C-alpha positions in Angstrom: 56.3 61.2 24.9 53.1 61.4 23.1 51.7 58.4 21.0 50.1 59.2 17.7 46.3 58.1 17.6 45.6 54.8 15.9 43.9 55.0 12.6 40.8 53.1 12.4 39.5 52.0 9.0 35.9 50.5 8.6 35.9 47.9 6.0 33.1 45.6 4.2 35.0 42.4 4.2 37.0 40.0 6.2 40.2 40.0 4.3 42.1 43.2 4.0 45.3 44.6 2.6 47.5 47.2 4.3 50.6 48.9 3.0 50.9 51.7 5.3 50.2 54.3 2.6 52.6 56.3 0.7 56.0 54.9 1.6 54.6 52.9 4.4 55.6 49.2 4.5 55.2 46.0 2.5 51.7 45.1 1.6 50.3 42.4 3.8 46.9 40.6 3.7 45.1 40.4 7.0 42.2 38.1 8.1 39.7 39.6 10.4 38.5 36.9 12.9 34.7 36.5 12.8 34.7 36.6 16.6 36.4 39.9 17.0 35.4 41.8 14.1 38.7 43.7 13.8 42.5 43.2 13.2 45.5 45.4 13.6 48.4 45.6 11.1 51.6 44.3 12.7 53.5 47.0 10.8 51.7 50.2 11.2 49.0 49.4 14.0 46.2 50.6 11.8 43.2 48.9 13.0 40.6 47.4 10.6 37.0 47.1 11.9 34.4 45.3 9.8 31.2 47.6 9.3 28.1 46.5 11.1 25.9 44.5 8.8 28.7 43.1 6.6 28.5 39.6 5.5 30.7 37.1 7.4 31.2 35.2 3.9 34.9 35.3 2.6 
């Protein structure tokens, strides 16, 4: 059984919205922890990574 490769999206902020794309899932807002610099969507496993040099302000 092959697993699809996880989508990784670089973002400028620490709060992001994910809806899984067209026909995906309900929109959820995710908070990226400062200490990790990334968060995964609990619905689609898309990984959001804060771009290097992005401000830690919310």
